[in-house]
Backbone bond lengths (Angstrom), bond angles and torsions (degrees), N, CA, C in turn:
res aa  C-N    CA-C-N  psi(-1)  N-CA   C-N-CA  omega(-1)  CA-C   N-CA-C  phi
1 M - - - 1.417 - - 1.526 110.55 -
2 I 1.293 117.23 -46.41 1.443 120.68 -178.02 1.530 112.20 -66.53
3 Q 1.319 117.13 -29.62 1.448 119.87 176.95 1.528 111.94 -62.33
4 Q 1.287 116.47 -25.16 1.495 120.27 179.14 1.510 112.95 -71.53
5 T 1.366 115.99 -9.94 1.475 118.67 176.14 1.511 113.48 -90.22
6 R 1.333 117.49 4.75 1.436 122.44 176.25 1.533 108.12 -72.71
7 L 1.318 116.06 105.97 1.454 122.04 179.53 1.534 108.26 -126.96
8 S 1.289 115.28 145.88 1.460 119.70 174.77 1.514 109.71 -74.05
9 H 1.281 116.00 152.11 1.467 123.94 175.14 1.521 114.57 62.23
10 L 1.338 117.10 32.59 1.491 120.24 169.85 1.537 106.59 -72.37
11 P 1.292 117.81 147.33 1.458 119.58 170.88 1.517 110.23 -56.77
12 E 1.326 116.53 139.76 1.452 119.60 -174.33 1.523 114.77 -53.43
13 P 1.316 118.68 -42.99 1.507 117.27 176.75 1.544 114.68 -60.40
14 I 1.345 114.38 -35.87 1.511 118.08 178.53 1.496 107.51 -70.02
15 E 1.301 118.29 -44.55 1.481 121.07 -179.71 1.537 110.39 -60.17
16 H 1.348 115.56 -40.99 1.453 119.37 179.01 1.560 110.65 -61.21
17 Q 1.324 115.63 -45.96 1.476 120.86 179.03 1.515 111.28 -62.09
18 R 1.332 115.82 -43.80 1.497 120.38 179.85 1.495 110.72 -60.29
19 R 1.341 116.34 -43.79 1.464 120.57 -179.44 1.559 110.54 -65.18
20 I 1.283 116.75 -37.76 1.459 120.58 179.78 1.513 110.21 -62.76
21 V 1.321 115.39 -48.97 1.495 118.56 179.44 1.518 111.02 -64.44
22 E 1.315 118.90 -42.66 1.471 120.72 179.39 1.526 110.76 -63.37
23 A 1.337 116.73 -44.25 1.477 120.09 179.48 1.535 111.82 -61.81
24 R 1.318 117.80 -39.50 1.457 122.09 179.52 1.553 106.89 -64.80
25 A 1.303 117.66 -45.26 1.473 119.87 179.41 1.548 111.46 -61.45
26 L 1.298 115.95 -43.79 1.466 119.63 178.32 1.544 111.76 -62.03
27 T 1.323 116.46 -42.14 1.462 122.81 177.03 1.514 109.48 -57.88
28 D 1.319 117.01 -48.83 1.480 120.75 -179.66 1.510 112.65 -66.21
29 L 1.335 117.61 -22.32 1.454 120.89 177.09 1.515 112.77 -88.80
30 G 1.335 116.93 4.75 1.444 120.29 -179.75 1.502 114.65 80.56
31 R 1.334 118.96 18.99 1.441 122.47 -177.46 1.528 107.20 -111.65
32 A 1.344 115.78 59.39 1.443 123.37 -173.42 1.520 110.99 -60.66
33 E 1.338 118.20 -43.27 1.462 120.76 -176.83 1.516 111.11 -60.22
34 L 1.311 117.52 -41.73 1.479 122.86 -179.84 1.556 108.55 -66.92
35 A 1.299 116.17 -41.19 1.477 122.52 177.69 1.525 109.75 -58.79
36 L 1.310 117.11 -46.32 1.447 122.80 -178.29 1.536 110.70 -64.42
37 Q 1.326 117.04 -39.09 1.451 120.39 177.47 1.533 110.59 -63.78
38 L 1.303 116.34 -39.57 1.435 122.39 -179.73 1.561 111.84 -63.48
39 L 1.344 114.01 -34.02 1.449 121.94 -177.06 1.543 112.53 -83.41
40 T 1.315 117.99 -12.38 1.472 120.68 -173.17 1.533 115.10 -52.28
41 P 1.310 122.22 -43.63 1.462 119.67 -177.42 1.525 112.81 -80.31
42 L 1.319 118.55 -5.31 1.459 121.61 -172.33 1.513 113.05 -97.78
43 S 1.301 116.76 155.88 1.478 122.50 174.06 1.495 108.90 -140.98
44 G 1.305 116.72 162.18 1.437 124.01 177.13 1.541 109.88 132.54
45 S 1.301 115.03 163.63 1.480 117.96 -178.32 1.494 113.46 -63.43
46 D 1.326 118.02 -34.71 1.471 122.97 175.81 1.534 110.10 -62.48
47 V 1.251 117.88 -41.21 1.447 123.54 179.16 1.529 111.46 -68.88
48 D 1.350 117.76 -42.14 1.449 120.74 175.93 1.519 112.14 -60.36
49 R 1.312 116.73 -43.38 1.463 120.19 179.48 1.542 110.03 -62.71
50 L 1.324 116.29 -42.63 1.461 120.02 -179.32 1.520 111.07 -68.17
51 R 1.343 116.95 -38.36 1.447 122.16 174.82 1.535 110.94 -57.08
52 A 1.342 115.38 -47.56 1.471 119.88 176.94 1.498 112.38 -56.34
53 E 1.336 115.70 -45.19 1.484 120.71 177.89 1.544 111.64 -60.53
54 A 1.355 116.78 -41.81 1.453 120.77 178.96 1.514 111.55 -66.11
55 Y 1.354 116.24 -40.71 1.467 119.05 178.20 1.561 109.61 -63.74
56 I 1.291 118.29 -41.74 1.473 121.36 178.48 1.527 108.67 -62.64
57 S 1.332 117.41 -47.23 1.427 122.01 -179.79 1.542 111.15 -58.57
58 G 1.323 116.10 -37.18 1.425 120.18 -179.60 1.525 116.14 -89.73
59 N 1.369 115.73 10.81 1.485 121.52 -178.22 1.505 112.87 58.08
60 K 1.340 117.85 31.61 1.483 122.42 176.48 1.545 104.10 -95.59
61 W 1.309 115.03 76.00 1.450 121.06 -171.35 1.530 113.80 -62.55
62 Q 1.310 119.06 -45.04 1.439 121.99 -179.22 1.531 111.37 -60.20
63 E 1.296 116.27 -48.39 1.470 120.11 178.94 1.535 111.56 -63.33
64 A 1.312 115.28 -40.42 1.487 118.47 177.84 1.526 110.44 -61.19
65 A 1.316 116.75 -48.54 1.450 121.15 -178.43 1.516 111.41 -58.85
66 E 1.332 115.51 -47.70 1.494 120.40 -177.29 1.536 110.22 -63.99
67 T 1.334 117.12 -39.99 1.457 121.24 -179.01 1.547 108.39 -66.32
68 L 1.315 117.45 -47.90 1.460 120.22 -179.03 1.528 110.91 -61.02
69 E 1.327 117.65 -44.01 1.459 121.30 179.17 1.548 110.84 -61.80
70 R 1.349 115.04 -45.83 1.466 120.08 178.78 1.535 111.21 -59.59
71 M 1.309 116.29 -39.43 1.455 120.60 -179.95 1.550 112.25 -61.11
72 M 1.330 116.07 -29.42 1.438 120.67 -179.46 1.516 113.01 -77.29
73 G 1.325 117.46 -16.38 1.460 121.98 176.28 1.538 112.08 51.10
74 E 1.287 115.13 -129.97 1.479 120.56 -179.14 1.505 112.88 -98.09
75 R 1.336 119.87 21.04 1.452 123.24 -178.74 1.567 110.47 -58.89
76 W 1.281 117.79 -28.04 1.447 119.34 -178.04 1.537 112.14 -66.99
77 S 1.320 117.43 -20.63 1.474 120.61 -176.88 1.504 116.30 -102.08
78 D 1.363 117.08 -5.06 1.455 116.61 -179.75 1.547 111.29 -91.80
79 T 1.300 118.11 179.10 1.442 120.66 -173.41 1.537 112.99 -96.95
80 V 1.310 116.85 -7.26 1.456 121.00 -177.25 1.578 107.95 -81.59
81 P 1.364 114.59 130.56 1.468 116.94 178.42 1.500 111.43 -62.03
82 L 1.303 116.43 153.31 1.457 122.36 178.30 1.526 110.56 -69.15
83 A 1.286 118.80 140.18 1.462 123.23 172.90 1.537 107.14 -76.25
84 E 1.320 115.05 165.06 1.474 121.08 -177.62 1.520 110.94 -56.21
85 A 1.325 117.95 -45.72 1.525 121.01 -178.98 1.511 109.17 -63.37
86 E 1.310 119.13 -36.81 1.484 121.53 -179.14 1.550 108.90 -69.87
87 R 1.339 116.91 -40.97 1.506 117.62 178.52 1.524 108.96 -61.95
88 L 1.337 118.37 -41.45 1.453 120.46 179.14 1.532 110.49 -64.05
89 D 1.312 118.98 -37.89 1.436 122.64 176.09 1.527 111.47 -61.81
90 V 1.331 117.88 -40.59 1.464 121.76 178.58 1.547 109.07 -66.45
91 L 1.286 117.98 -40.17 1.475 121.14 177.62 1.527 110.22 -65.04
92 R 1.328 116.31 -42.53 1.486 120.37 178.00 1.528 110.94 -62.63
93 A 1.305 114.73 -42.66 1.480 118.01 179.27 1.544 111.02 -62.98
94 A 1.317 117.40 -42.87 1.511 120.41 177.94 1.495 109.08 -62.12
95 I 1.313 119.03 -45.80 1.461 120.82 -179.15 1.534 109.76 -62.91
96 A 1.321 118.00 -41.89 1.472 121.52 -178.46 1.540 111.07 -67.46
97 Y 1.362 117.77 -39.92 1.461 119.35 174.79 1.513 110.52 -61.52
98 S 1.301 117.12 -42.08 1.468 121.31 -177.82 1.553 109.10 -65.99
99 L 1.315 117.68 -45.61 1.455 119.71 -179.84 1.540 112.18 -67.71
100 A 1.349 116.50 -26.60 1.456 121.26 175.28 1.532 111.59 -76.76
101 G 1.289 115.80 -13.23 1.506 120.25 -177.46 1.532 112.65 75.11
102 D 1.358 115.09 22.16 1.456 121.01 -179.34 1.524 110.90 -94.89
103 G 1.334 115.29 86.43 1.446 121.80 -178.66 1.528 112.24 -65.35
104 I 1.333 116.17 -33.66 1.475 118.39 -178.84 1.513 109.39 -70.24
105 G 1.328 119.73 -44.83 1.470 122.64 177.36 1.527 110.63 -61.23
106 L 1.333 116.37 -42.31 1.444 121.36 179.95 1.504 111.97 -62.74
107 D 1.344 116.20 -43.03 1.462 121.48 177.80 1.537 110.87 -64.14
108 R 1.316 117.29 -42.79 1.454 121.98 179.75 1.541 109.56 -61.30
109 L 1.317 116.82 -45.49 1.444 122.96 -179.75 1.550 109.46 -61.22
110 R 1.314 114.11 -45.98 1.485 119.41 179.88 1.515 110.99 -60.06
111 R 1.324 118.06 -47.27 1.501 121.40 -179.91 1.528 110.16 -60.93
112 K 1.351 115.79 -41.09 1.464 119.17 -176.85 1.527 111.78 -67.53
113 F 1.299 116.57 -44.46 1.479 120.25 -168.55 1.537 114.97 -105.46
114 A 1.303 117.85 -0.65 1.492 120.91 -176.61 1.524 110.56 -54.67
115 A 1.295 118.25 -49.08 1.467 121.30 -175.69 1.568 111.34 -62.68
116 K 1.321 115.87 -47.71 1.457 118.53 -179.31 1.528 112.43 -67.07
117 M 1.309 116.43 -37.70 1.474 118.47 -176.92 1.548 110.12 -76.59
118 S 1.319 117.71 -25.48 1.496 120.39 -177.68 1.525 110.67 -69.17
119 D 1.325 118.55 -20.59 1.450 121.58 178.54 1.515 111.63 -102.10
120 S 1.331 117.48 24.20 1.437 120.67 -174.52 1.522 110.00 -121.97
121 P 1.342 118.64 164.99 1.460 119.83 174.54 1.522 113.49 -64.55
122 H 1.324 116.46 -12.07 1.465 118.95 -177.50 1.533 111.07 -102.51
123 A 1.331 118.03 19.38 1.441 121.70 -176.87 1.542 113.35 -56.48
124 R 1.303 118.28 -49.28 1.449 122.25 178.96 1.509 111.66 -63.61
125 A 1.338 118.26 -45.39 1.445 120.51 178.23 1.528 111.44 -60.26
126 F 1.319 118.34 -38.30 1.460 121.50 178.50 1.522 110.06 -65.70
127 D 1.330 116.49 -43.07 1.472 119.16 177.41 1.542 111.51 -58.41
128 V 1.332 115.47 -39.18 1.469 120.12 -178.16 1.501 111.18 -68.92
129 V 1.360 116.95 -51.26 1.468 120.10 -174.10 1.524 115.36 -78.27
130 S 1.337 115.72 -16.15 1.478 117.15 179.60 1.502 111.84 -105.49
131 A 1.324 117.35 7.73 1.460 120.09 175.30 1.522 109.88 -67.77
132 P 1.318 118.41 160.20 1.455 119.42 177.64 1.518 113.68 -50.41
133 I 1.299 115.80 141.58 1.458 122.00 -173.58 1.536 112.34 -53.87
134 E 1.347 115.39 -37.78 1.485 119.05 -178.47 1.499 113.67 -61.78
135 T 1.324 117.77 -19.70 1.487 120.00 -176.42 1.520 113.25 -95.58
136 R 1.331 117.26 3.95 1.471 119.66 -179.37 1.522 108.90 -58.91
137 G 1.309 115.82 140.63 1.444 121.96 176.94 1.486 112.85 -154.78
138 I 1.299 116.97 -152.66 1.450 121.98 -175.83 1.545 111.30 -60.64
139 E 1.313 117.31 -40.52 1.451 120.04 179.04 1.527 112.26 -63.00
140 F 1.301 117.29 -37.01 1.487 120.86 176.74 1.540 109.35 -62.67
141 R 1.325 115.46 -46.68 1.495 119.41 -178.90 1.550 109.90 -62.43
142 E 1.320 117.58 -38.07 1.471 120.41 -178.46 1.516 110.30 -68.08
143 V 1.377 118.00 -44.98 1.468 119.90 179.29 1.539 109.63 -65.16
144 A 1.352 116.81 -41.46 1.459 120.31 179.47 1.556 111.00 -60.24
145 R 1.312 114.49 -40.85 1.472 118.33 177.93 1.494 111.70 -65.12
146 Q 1.307 119.05 -40.63 1.476 121.68 178.38 1.512 110.52 -65.10
147 I 1.322 117.70 -43.89 1.458 120.13 179.09 1.507 112.34 -64.45
148 A 1.352 115.12 -39.05 1.457 119.90 179.34 1.536 111.84 -65.47
149 S 1.335 116.72 -26.14 1.430 120.36 -178.00 1.522 114.45 -83.01
150 V 1.338 116.58 -6.47 1.469 120.60 178.79 1.531 107.86 -62.90
151 D 1.315 115.43 135.01 1.464 121.63 -176.07 1.523 110.10 -74.47
152 T 1.308 118.15 95.34 1.439 123.89 179.43 1.521 111.91 -75.44
153 M 1.337 116.21 -21.01 1.490 119.26 178.12 1.541 110.15 -65.77
154 R 1.284 117.37 -40.71 1.478 120.67 178.12 1.526 109.19 -60.93
155 Q 1.307 118.71 -44.10 1.486 120.34 178.48 1.533 110.95 -66.48
156 F 1.358 116.69 -37.95 1.432 120.49 177.94 1.534 110.22 -61.26
157 L 1.295 117.79 -46.95 1.463 122.27 -179.07 1.505 111.29 -64.54
158 S 1.295 117.66 -41.13 1.484 121.83 177.51 1.518 110.89 -61.87
159 D 1.323 115.36 -48.12 1.470 120.06 177.89 1.488 112.05 -61.01
160 Y 1.348 115.60 -42.94 1.472 121.27 -177.28 1.513 109.35 -63.26
161 R 1.312 117.58 -46.35 1.463 121.65 179.97 1.505 111.33 -61.19
162 S 1.355 117.27 -45.95 1.451 118.64 -177.94 1.527 112.92 -67.74
163 Q 1.316 116.17 -31.21 1.494 119.60 -177.59 1.556 109.94 -83.35
164 Y 1.308 118.60 -38.47 1.466 119.54 -171.13 1.531 114.30 -113.29
165 A 1.324 117.33 5.72 1.499 118.99 177.62 1.516 108.87 -65.66
166 G 1.288 114.80 142.10 1.464 118.79 178.72 1.507 109.16 145.49
167 P 1.302 117.52 -178.42 1.460 120.76 -179.18 1.527 110.29 -67.52
168 P 1.304 117.59 149.14 1.444 120.83 178.06 1.531 111.45 -60.93
169 V 1.309 115.84 148.00 1.470 121.39 179.50 1.509 109.51 -88.64
170 T 1.328 116.22 136.85 1.432 121.04 176.43 1.538 109.51 -117.93
171 E 1.296 117.10 169.10 1.464 121.88 178.79 1.541 109.34 -62.17
172 E 1.339 115.78 -38.06 1.474 119.65 -177.88 1.531 112.20 -73.71
173 Q 1.347 117.09 -26.11 1.456 121.23 -173.95 1.558 106.66 -125.87
174 P 1.343 117.88 84.61 1.439 119.40 179.12 1.521 111.86 -64.45
175 A 1.342 114.51 147.82 1.461 120.68 176.75 1.519 110.25 -76.59
176 A 1.312 114.99 171.50 1.434 120.94 175.52 1.517 108.50 -66.09
177 A 1.279 117.11 157.64 1.479 122.92 -179.21 1.515 108.73 -58.03
178 T 1.333 113.88 146.72 1.452 122.10 177.07 1.490 108.25 -64.82
179 P 1.380 117.42 133.60 1.456 119.64 -179.27 1.511 110.53 -62.73
180 A 1.315 115.28 142.53 1.483 123.13 177.06 1.515 107.01 -92.19
181 S 1.334 113.48 156.90 1.458 117.43 177.03 1.478 112.96 -79.76
């Protein structure tokens, strides 16, 4: 159904939104590769988040971990506590680095975010998923399962509404430029 909305000469902001929705649908249908292709020409924080979801869906752990860590930027070094969504992103990045077998990336993530995560409700989960890869066990699998079950669609819809809410864009009235990452 969404593929039928592919029209030439759509205003860029509308095309961006259409691609985001289609890529999310493809990711949820297990077609991560196609979703990633659809996102290729796009940029922005919304696109990065969706890319990370598609990488996770496609078991591309290294790419998922790197994308999630890059999304966090310098948040590890500032004084503001991490929001719930950011803490979940850190946990997902740690799980992805571990599943990718990237001990160096996992150690870097642990060093960067240990202080912020130690003061959060997810302190124990972070300790488990960011521990050295050789120590993974049943507890790692349980935490990874819990994090995987978090409803990312709800966060996607909330982010989408906050970013794209407003009057519809027309050819005569172009929307503001698409946010850059």
